[in-house]
C-alpha positions as CSV (number, residue, x, y, z in Angstrom):
1,X,0.0,0.0,0.0
2,X,1.0,3.6,-0.7
3,X,-0.6,5.9,1.8
4,X,0.0,9.5,2.3
5,X,0.9,10.7,5.8
6,X,-1.9,11.9,8.1
7,X,-1.9,15.7,8.9
8,X,-4.2,18.8,8.8
9,X,-4.1,18.3,5.0
10,X,-3.7,14.7,4.2
11,X,-0.4,13.8,2.5
12,X,-0.5,13.1,-1.2
13,X,0.6,10.1,-3.1
14,X,2.2,10.8,-6.5
15,X,3.2,8.2,-9.1
16,X,5.2,9.9,-11.9
17,X,7.1,8.3,-14.8
18,X,10.6,9.5,-15.4
19,X,11.3,12.5,-17.7
20,X,12.7,11.6,-21.2
21,X,15.5,14.1,-22.1
22,X,15.6,13.0,-25.8
23,X,12.6,10.6,-26.4
24,X,9.4,9.7,-24.7
25,X,8.8,10.1,-21.0
26,X,8.4,7.0,-18.8
27,X,5.0,5.4,-18.4
28,X,3.0,4.8,-15.2
29,X,1.2,1.4,-15.2
30,X,-1.4,0.3,-12.7
31,X,-2.2,-3.4,-13.2
32,X,-3.8,-5.9,-11.1
33,X,-2.7,-9.5,-10.9
34,X,-4.0,-12.4,-12.9
35,X,-6.2,-15.1,-11.2
36,X,-7.5,-18.6,-11.9
37,X,-11.0,-17.3,-11.4
38,X,-11.3,-13.6,-11.6
39,X,-8.5,-11.2,-12.3
40,X,-7.7,-8.6,-9.7
41,X,-9.4,-5.2,-9.7
42,X,-7.9,-1.7,-9.9
43,X,-9.8,0.8,-7.8
44,X,-9.3,4.5,-8.0
45,X,-11.3,6.2,-5.2
46,X,-11.1,9.8,-4.1
47,X,-11.1,10.7,-0.5
48,X,-14.2,11.1,1.6
49,X,-15.1,14.4,3.2
50,X,-16.2,14.0,6.9
51,X,-17.4,17.6,7.0
52,X,-19.8,19.6,4.8
53,X,-17.3,20.0,2.0
54,X,-17.3,18.0,-1.3
55,X,-15.5,14.7,-1.6
56,X,-12.3,14.5,-3.4
57,X,-12.2,14.6,-7.3
58,X,-10.6,12.2,-9.7
59,X,-9.0,13.8,-12.7
60,X,-7.6,11.8,-15.7
61,X,-5.6,14.2,-17.9
62,X,-3.5,13.3,-20.9
63,X,-0.1,14.9,-21.2
64,X,0.4,18.4,-22.7
65,X,1.9,18.5,-26.2
66,X,3.9,21.7,-26.6
67,X,4.3,21.3,-30.4
68,X,2.0,18.5,-31.4
69,X,-1.3,17.0,-30.2
70,X,-1.8,16.4,-26.5
71,X,-1.8,12.9,-25.2
72,X,-4.9,10.8,-25.5
73,X,-7.0,9.3,-22.7
74,X,-8.2,5.8,-23.6
75,X,-10.5,3.7,-21.4
76,X,-10.9,0.1,-22.7
77,X,-12.7,-2.7,-21.0
78,X,-11.0,-6.1,-20.8
79,X,-11.1,-8.4,-23.8
80,X,-12.9,-11.8,-23.5
81,X,-11.0,-14.2,-25.8
82,X,-13.8,-16.8,-25.6
83,X,-16.8,-14.8,-24.6
84,X,-18.1,-11.2,-24.1
85,X,-15.7,-8.3,-23.5
86,X,-16.2,-6.4,-20.3
87,X,-18.6,-3.5,-19.9
88,X,-17.7,0.1,-19.2
89,X,-20.0,2.0,-16.8
90,X,-19.7,5.7,-16.3
91,X,-22.2,6.9,-13.8
92,X,-22.7,9.3,-11.0
93,X,-23.7,8.0,-7.6
94,X,-27.3,8.4,-6.4
95,X,-28.0,11.6,-4.5
96,X,-28.3,11.5,-0.7
97,X,-31.2,12.7,1.3
98,X,-30.7,16.2,0.0
99,X,-29.4,17.6,-3.4
100,X,-29.4,16.1,-6.9
101,X,-27.3,13.4,-8.4
102,X,-24.2,14.5,-10.2
103,X,-24.3,15.4,-13.9
104,X,-22.3,13.7,-16.7
105,X,-20.5,15.9,-19.2
106,X,-19.1,14.6,-22.5
107,X,-17.6,17.5,-24.4
108,X,-14.6,18.2,-26.6
109,X,-12.5,21.3,-26.0
110,X,-12.8,24.7,-27.6
111,X,-10.2,25.9,-30.3
112,X,-8.6,29.2,-31.1
113,X,-8.1,28.0,-34.7
114,X,-9.6,25.1,-36.7
115,X,-12.4,22.7,-35.9
116,X,-13.3,21.6,-32.4
117,X,-13.1,17.9,-31.7
118,X,-15.9,15.6,-32.7
119,X,-18.0,13.6,-30.2
120,X,-18.6,10.1,-31.5
121,X,-21.0,7.6,-29.8
122,X,-21.3,4.3,-31.6
123,X,-21.7,0.6,-31.1
124,X,-19.6,-2.1,-32.7
125,X,-20.5,-4.0,-35.9
126,X,-21.9,-7.5,-35.5
127,X,-20.8,-10.2,-38.0
128,X,-23.4,-12.8,-37.1
129,X,-25.9,-10.9,-34.9
130,X,-27.7,-7.6,-34.4
131,X,-25.8,-4.4,-34.1
132,X,-25.8,-3.0,-30.6
133,X,-28.4,-0.4,-29.9
134,X,-28.0,3.1,-28.4
135,X,-30.5,4.2,-25.8
136,X,-30.7,7.8,-24.5
137,X,-33.1,7.9,-21.7
138,X,-34.0,10.7,-19.2
139,X,-35.0,10.0,-15.7
140,X,-38.6,10.2,-14.6
141,X,-39.9,12.8,-12.2
142,X,-42.1,11.6,-9.3
143,X,-43.4,15.1,-8.4
144,X,-42.4,17.3,-11.4
145,X,-42.1,16.9,-15.2
146,X,-39.8,14.2,-16.6
147,X,-36.4,15.3,-17.8
148,X,-35.9,16.9,-21.1
149,X,-33.8,15.6,-24.0
150,X,-32.3,18.3,-26.2
151,X,-30.3,17.6,-29.3
152,X,-28.8,20.8,-30.7
153,X,-26.5,21.2,-33.6
154,X,-23.7,23.8,-33.4
155,X,-24.3,27.4,-34.1
156,X,-22.2,29.6,-36.3
157,X,-21.6,33.4,-36.3
158,X,-20.5,33.6,-40.0
159,X,-21.7,30.5,-41.8
160,X,-24.5,28.0,-41.8
161,X,-25.5,26.3,-38.5
162,X,-24.8,22.6,-38.1
163,X,-27.3,20.0,-39.3
164,X,-29.1,17.6,-37.0
165,X,-29.7,14.3,-38.7
166,X,-31.8,11.4,-37.5
167,X,-31.3,8.4,-39.8
168,X,-32.4,4.8,-39.7
169,X,-29.8,2.2,-40.4
170,X,-29.1,1.0,-44.0
171,X,-29.6,-2.7,-45.0
172,X,-28.3,-4.6,-47.9
173,X,-30.6,-7.6,-47.4
174,X,-33.7,-6.4,-45.6
175,X,-35.7,-3.3,-44.9
176,X,-33.9,-0.1,-43.8
177,X,-34.3,0.9,-40.2
178,X,-37.0,3.3,-39.1
179,X,-36.4,6.8,-37.8
180,X,-39.2,7.7,-35.3
181,X,-40.0,10.8,-33.3
182,X,-42.8,9.9,-30.9
183,X,-44.3,12.0,-28.1
184,X,-44.5,10.5,-24.7
185,X,-47.5,8.5,-23.5
186,X,-49.6,9.6,-20.5
187,X,-52.1,7.7,-18.4
188,X,-53.8,10.7,-16.9
189,X,-53.5,13.6,-19.4
190,X,-52.8,14.3,-23.1
191,X,-50.0,12.5,-24.7
192,X,-46.9,14.5,-25.5
193,X,-46.6,16.3,-28.8
194,X,-44.1,15.5,-31.6
195,X,-43.2,18.8,-33.3
196,X,-41.1,19.5,-36.4
197,X,-40.4,23.2,-36.8
198,X,-38.1,25.0,-39.2
199,X,-35.8,27.6,-37.7
200,X,-36.8,31.2,-37.4
201,X,-34.9,33.9,-39.3
202,X,-34.6,37.5,-38.1
203,X,-32.8,38.7,-41.3
204,X,-34.5,41.1,-43.7
205,X,-36.0,39.5,-46.8
206,X,-35.0,36.0,-45.8
207,X,-37.5,33.2,-45.3
208,X,-37.6,31.0,-42.2
209,X,-36.3,27.5,-42.4
210,X,-38.5,25.0,-44.4
211,X,-39.7,21.7,-43.1
212,X,-39.5,18.9,-45.8
213,X,-40.9,15.4,-45.4
214,X,-39.9,13.2,-48.3
215,X,-40.5,9.5,-48.9
216,X,-37.5,7.5,-49.9
217,X,-36.7,7.0,-53.5
218,X,-37.1,3.5,-55.1
219,X,-34.0,3.1,-57.3
220,X,-33.9,-0.7,-57.7
221,X,-35.5,-1.0,-61.2
222,X,-38.8,-0.8,-63.0
223,X,-40.8,-2.3,-60.2
224,X,-39.4,-0.2,-57.4
225,X,-41.8,2.3,-56.0
226,X,-41.0,5.4,-54.0
227,X,-41.8,5.4,-50.3
228,X,-45.2,6.6,-49.2
229,X,-45.9,9.4,-46.7
230,X,-48.8,8.8,-44.3
231,X,-50.3,11.4,-41.9
232,X,-52.7,9.8,-39.5
233,X,-54.3,11.3,-36.4
234,X,-54.4,9.3,-33.2
235,X,-57.2,6.9,-32.7
236,X,-59.8,7.7,-30.0
237,X,-61.1,4.5,-28.4
238,X,-64.0,6.2,-26.5
239,X,-64.2,9.7,-28.2
240,X,-63.3,11.4,-31.4
241,X,-60.1,10.5,-33.2
242,X,-57.4,13.2,-33.5
243,X,-57.6,15.8,-36.2
244,X,-55.1,16.7,-38.9
245,X,-54.6,20.4,-39.5
246,X,-52.5,21.9,-42.2
247,X,-52.1,25.7,-41.9
248,X,-49.8,27.9,-44.0
249,X,-47.7,30.5,-42.2
250,X,-49.3,33.8,-41.3
251,X,-48.0,37.0,-42.8
252,X,-48.5,39.7,-40.2
253,X,-47.8,42.6,-42.7
254,X,-48.4,40.8,-46.0
255,X,-50.0,37.7,-47.5
256,X,-50.3,34.4,-45.7
257,X,-48.5,31.5,-47.3
258,X,-50.0,29.2,-50.0
259,X,-50.8,25.5,-49.5
260,X,-50.2,23.4,-52.6
261,X,-51.3,19.7,-52.7
262,X,-50.3,18.3,-56.1
263,X,-48.9,15.0,-57.5
264,X,-45.7,15.1,-59.5
265,X,-45.8,15.0,-63.3
266,X,-45.7,11.5,-64.7
267,X,-42.4,10.2,-66.3
268,X,-42.0,9.0,-69.8
269,X,-44.6,6.4,-69.2
270,X,-47.6,6.1,-66.9
271,X,-50.2,8.5,-65.5
272,X,-49.7,11.2,-63.0
273,X,-50.9,10.3,-59.5
274,X,-54.5,10.9,-58.5
275,X,-55.7,13.1,-55.7
276,X,-58.4,11.6,-53.3
277,X,-60.3,13.7,-50.8
278,X,-62.8,11.6,-49.0
279,X,-64.3,11.3,-45.6
280,X,-64.6,7.9,-44.0
281,X,-67.6,5.6,-43.8
282,X,-69.7,5.2,-40.7
283,X,-71.5,2.3,-39.1
284,X,-74.0,4.7,-37.5
285,X,-74.7,8.4,-38.0
286,X,-73.7,10.8,-40.8
287,X,-70.4,10.5,-42.7
288,X,-68.1,13.5,-42.5
289,X,-68.6,16.5,-44.8
290,X,-66.1,18.0,-47.3
291,X,-66.0,21.8,-47.2
292,X,-64.1,23.9,-49.8
293,X,-64.3,27.6,-49.2
294,X,-62.3,30.8,-49.5
295,X,-61.9,33.4,-46.8
296,X,-64.0,36.6,-46.6
297,X,-62.3,39.7,-47.9
298,X,-62.1,42.5,-45.4
299,X,-60.1,45.5,-44.3
300,X,-60.7,49.2,-44.8
301,X,-59.9,49.1,-48.6
302,X,-62.1,46.0,-49.2
303,X,-61.4,43.3,-51.7
304,X,-62.9,40.6,-53.8
305,X,-63.7,37.2,-52.3
306,X,-61.3,34.5,-53.3
307,X,-62.4,32.4,-56.3
308,X,-62.6,28.6,-56.5
309,X,-61.6,27.0,-59.8
310,X,-62.1,23.3,-60.6
311,X,-60.7,22.5,-64.0
312,X,-60.0,19.2,-65.8
313,X,-57.0,18.5,-67.9
314,X,-57.3,18.5,-71.7
315,X,-56.6,15.6,-74.0
316,X,-53.8,15.8,-76.6
317,X,-53.2,14.0,-79.9
318,X,-56.9,13.5,-80.5
319,X,-57.7,12.1,-77.1
320,X,-60.7,13.3,-75.1
321,X,-60.4,15.9,-72.3
322,X,-61.2,14.7,-68.8
323,X,-64.7,14.6,-67.6
324,X,-66.1,16.6,-64.6
325,X,-68.8,14.7,-62.7
326,X,-70.8,16.0,-59.8
327,X,-72.8,13.2,-58.1
328,X,-75.0,13.6,-55.1
329,X,-75.2,10.7,-52.7
330,X,-77.7,7.9,-53.4
331,X,-80.1,6.4,-50.8
332,X,-80.7,2.7,-50.4
333,X,-83.8,1.5,-52.2
334,X,-86.9,2.4,-50.3
335,X,-84.8,3.9,-47.4
336,X,-84.7,7.6,-48.1
337,X,-84.2,10.4,-50.6
338,X,-81.2,10.9,-52.8
339,X,-79.0,13.9,-52.2
340,X,-79.5,17.2,-54.1
341,X,-77.1,19.3,-56.2
342,X,-77.2,23.0,-55.5
343,X,-75.6,25.7,-57.6
344,X,-76.0,29.0,-55.7
345,X,-74.7,32.3,-57.0
346,X,-73.5,34.9,-54.4
347,X,-75.8,37.5,-53.0
348,X,-75.0,41.2,-53.3
349,X,-76.3,44.6,-54.5
350,X,-76.5,42.8,-57.8
351,X,-77.0,39.0,-57.5
352,X,-74.5,36.7,-59.2
353,X,-75.5,34.3,-62.0
354,X,-74.5,30.9,-63.3
355,X,-72.5,31.3,-66.5
356,X,-71.7,28.7,-69.2
357,X,-68.5,29.1,-71.2
358,X,-67.2,27.2,-74.2
359,X,-63.5,27.7,-73.4
360,X,-61.7,29.0,-70.3
361,X,-59.0,30.5,-72.4
362,X,-61.2,32.5,-74.7
363,X,-63.7,33.2,-71.9
364,X,-66.6,33.1,-74.4
365,X,-69.9,33.1,-72.5
366,X,-72.8,31.5,-74.2
367,X,-75.4,31.1,-71.5
368,X,-76.5,32.6,-68.2
369,X,-78.9,31.4,-65.5
370,X,-79.9,33.8,-62.8
371,X,-82.8,34.2,-60.4
372,X,-84.9,35.9,-63.2
373,X,-83.2,34.8,-66.5
374,X,-82.4,31.7,-68.5
375,X,-80.4,33.5,-71.2
376,X,-78.7,31.6,-74.1
377,X,-78.9,34.4,-76.7
378,X,-75.2,34.0,-77.4
379,X,-75.8,30.5,-78.9
380,X,-77.1,30.1,-82.4
381,X,-79.4,27.3,-81.2
382,X,-80.4,25.6,-78.0
383,X,-82.0,22.2,-77.6
384,X,-84.0,20.9,-74.6
385,X,-84.5,17.2,-75.4
386,X,-86.3,14.6,-73.3
387,X,-87.0,10.9,-74.2
388,X,-90.2,11.3,-72.2
389,X,-92.3,14.4,-71.2
390,X,-90.6,17.8,-70.9
391,X,-92.6,20.2,-68.8
392,X,-92.3,24.0,-68.5
393,X,-94.5,25.5,-65.8
394,X,-94.9,28.9,-64.2
395,X,-97.4,31.7,-63.5
396,X,-96.8,33.1,-67.0
397,X,-94.8,31.5,-69.8
398,X,-93.6,33.7,-72.6
399,X,-92.4,32.3,-75.9
400,X,-90.7,34.9,-78.1
401,X,-89.1,34.2,-81.5
402,X,-87.8,37.2,-83.5
403,X,-88.7,35.4,-86.8
404,X,-91.3,33.0,-85.5
405,X,-92.1,30.1,-83.2
406,X,-92.0,26.6,-84.9
407,X,-93.8,23.7,-83.4
408,X,-91.6,21.4,-85.5
409,X,-94.5,19.7,-87.4
410,X,-95.5,18.2,-84.1
411,X,-99.0,17.3,-82.7
412,X,-100.1,20.2,-80.5
413,X,-102.8,19.5,-78.0
414,X,-104.0,20.1,-74.5
415,X,-104.9,23.8,-74.8
416,X,-106.8,25.2,-71.9
417,X,-110.5,24.4,-72.8
418,X,-113.9,23.9,-71.3
419,X,-117.6,23.4,-72.1
420,X,-120.8,25.2,-71.2
421,X,-124.6,25.1,-71.9
422,X,-126.2,28.5,-72.2
423,X,-126.8,31.3,-74.6
424,X,-125.2,34.0,-72.4
425,X,-122.8,32.6,-69.9
426,X,-119.2,32.6,-68.4
427,X,-116.3,30.3,-69.4
428,X,-112.8,31.5,-68.5
429,X,-110.9,29.3,-70.9
430,X,-108.8,29.9,-73.9
431,X,-110.9,27.5,-75.9
432,X,-114.3,26.0,-75.5
433,X,-117.5,24.3,-76.8
434,X,-120.8,26.0,-76.0
435,X,-124.2,24.4,-76.4
436,X,-127.1,26.8,-76.6
437,X,-130.1,26.8,-74.3
438,X,-132.3,27.9,-77.3
439,X,-133.7,24.7,-78.9
440,X,-136.4,26.3,-81.1
441,X,-134.7,29.0,-83.2
442,X,-137.3,30.1,-85.7
443,X,-136.7,30.0,-89.5
444,X,-134.7,32.9,-91.0
445,X,-134.0,34.2,-87.4
446,X,-130.7,35.4,-85.8
447,X,-129.5,34.5,-82.2
448,X,-126.9,36.7,-80.4
449,X,-125.0,35.2,-77.5
450,X,-122.5,36.9,-75.2
451,X,-119.7,34.9,-73.5
452,X,-118.0,36.4,-70.5
453,X,-114.3,35.3,-70.5
454,X,-111.4,36.7,-68.4
455,X,-109.0,35.5,-71.1
456,X,-110.4,38.0,-73.6
457,X,-109.0,41.6,-74.1
458,X,-109.8,44.2,-76.7
459,X,-106.8,43.1,-78.7
460,X,-107.6,39.4,-78.6
461,X,-108.1,37.3,-81.7
462,X,-111.3,35.2,-81.4
463,X,-112.0,32.4,-83.8
464,X,-115.5,30.8,-84.0
465,X,-116.5,27.7,-85.8
466,X,-119.8,25.7,-85.8
467,X,-120.2,22.5,-83.8
468,X,-123.3,20.3,-84.0
469,X,-126.1,21.8,-86.0
470,X,-129.8,21.9,-84.9
471,X,-132.5,19.5,-86.0
472,X,-134.9,20.8,-88.6
473,X,-133.2,24.1,-89.5
474,X,-129.7,25.2,-90.7
475,X,-127.6,27.4,-88.4
476,X,-124.5,29.3,-89.5
477,X,-122.1,31.6,-87.7
478,X,-122.7,35.1,-89.0
479,X,-120.7,37.8,-87.1
480,X,-118.3,38.4,-84.1
481,X,-118.9,41.6,-82.2
482,X,-118.1,43.5,-79.1
483,X,-114.7,42.0,-78.4
484,X,-113.5,43.8,-75.3
485,X,-112.0,43.3,-71.9
486,X,-113.6,40.2,-70.5
487,X,-116.2,39.3,-73.1
488,X,-117.3,39.0,-76.7
489,X,-120.5,38.4,-78.6
490,X,-121.4,36.1,-81.5
491,X,-124.3,36.2,-83.9
492,X,-125.8,32.9,-85.3
493,X,-128.7,32.6,-87.8
494,X,-131.1,29.9,-88.9
495,X,-130.8,30.5,-92.6
496,X,-133.5,28.0,-93.4
497,X,-136.4,30.2,-94.5
498,X,-139.0,27.5,-94.1
499,X,-138.1,25.3,-91.2
500,X,-137.5,26.2,-87.5
501,X,-134.9,24.4,-85.3
502,X,-136.3,21.7,-83.1
503,X,-133.1,21.2,-81.0
504,X,-130.1,23.2,-79.6
505,X,-126.9,23.6,-81.6
506,X,-123.2,24.0,-80.5
507,X,-120.3,26.2,-81.4
508,X,-116.5,26.4,-80.7
509,X,-114.2,29.3,-80.0
510,X,-110.5,29.9,-79.7
511,X,-108.9,33.0,-78.1
512,X,-105.4,34.0,-79.1
513,X,-103.7,36.9,-77.3
């Protein structure tokens, strides 16, 4: 044993190798003895303080190099020639009843010129097994928050800051290793967040740091696909699942940032990737809605509301352009009503309309639908075709043709019509058949009848024809008179000079306004 002498300040023990006047200085070796079971240990223990002062320190310092590099400090565990090599444990002791446990510092020194020393933490390669893992874990807190893990790349005062890279391991025969950033679990509150944030920039006219998430490239041949990117909110076992929110950056004095969701252009063969926006199905209740909207324009100077444009790609080399299909949801047979499709122009001092254009580039407008107008005057012809019945209804329907209205050689029927039996009576129909009450019109005698009809005006065209004649005599229509607002008169005459009618007769009318 080498023990320093006892005194007010304990005596030291110094082991020093001899100085080398022309070559290397002498070494100092501490070695324990060999053993048939376990080799002897080497213990370095600093002295204990019996008062309130700190215990003694242990310092391992390589030699100073006055012209070349300083001496290295190497700590190696013992080799196991037939089994595992020895472990190396660097740990501070547990704290006592007061205070904290001691910290561990692994740091290279500063430099006055050149790069500072690197800090390498790595496990050895395995030739017939799994590579050793590296765990960095922070102690739990029984009363406060758990400890923080901070990984910070080096800063620079005149060049780019250092990168921080988290990278899964490469593999030549299997799947590459994962790189995961996972927030901590909690049994009594919300789970911890996992946040990726680009660095802030305080320089003028310089953007903050971007955040880029990119799937791995597939470079192995024609069947190798690029890696996918999945964003999935957390599952809720008893409540709503987690949301996914994508917000562009705010511009406090200018425009906010854009959001672009687009697939890349296709290569020399194949189609460009499709975009799918869909809410999930449900086993009970309504499925989720899809909302596309632009923000309201405000501010003292005002502005236009943002537009929404949905356009389909054109076809080249004689191929057809893409279709645009709007389909409302169907209902199971007998279980409900199918969904509607609504096209609603915006309200304003002047209401908006629905416009039909033949080409986005030329912006040629050939039709407009508004609250009061269905206007296709820009088109040379418009067809409304139905394989069944096509109905137009309204309080008043106006058909106007600058050169005429053609019925297309079709059968025209179902005019407004009615019947009545009287000499003077009321029938408010555009057409009708009237049977007279008079059944004994004398020979060579006229009969004037007046029909009250709200469809008649002073400018109406009234056409009268005979219906069934009377028995005995011969009745003809003679004259139309007194066509005015709400009525007209017609004169009929039994032109038989010898025989009187022994029955009533009928007549027809048609009013055209």
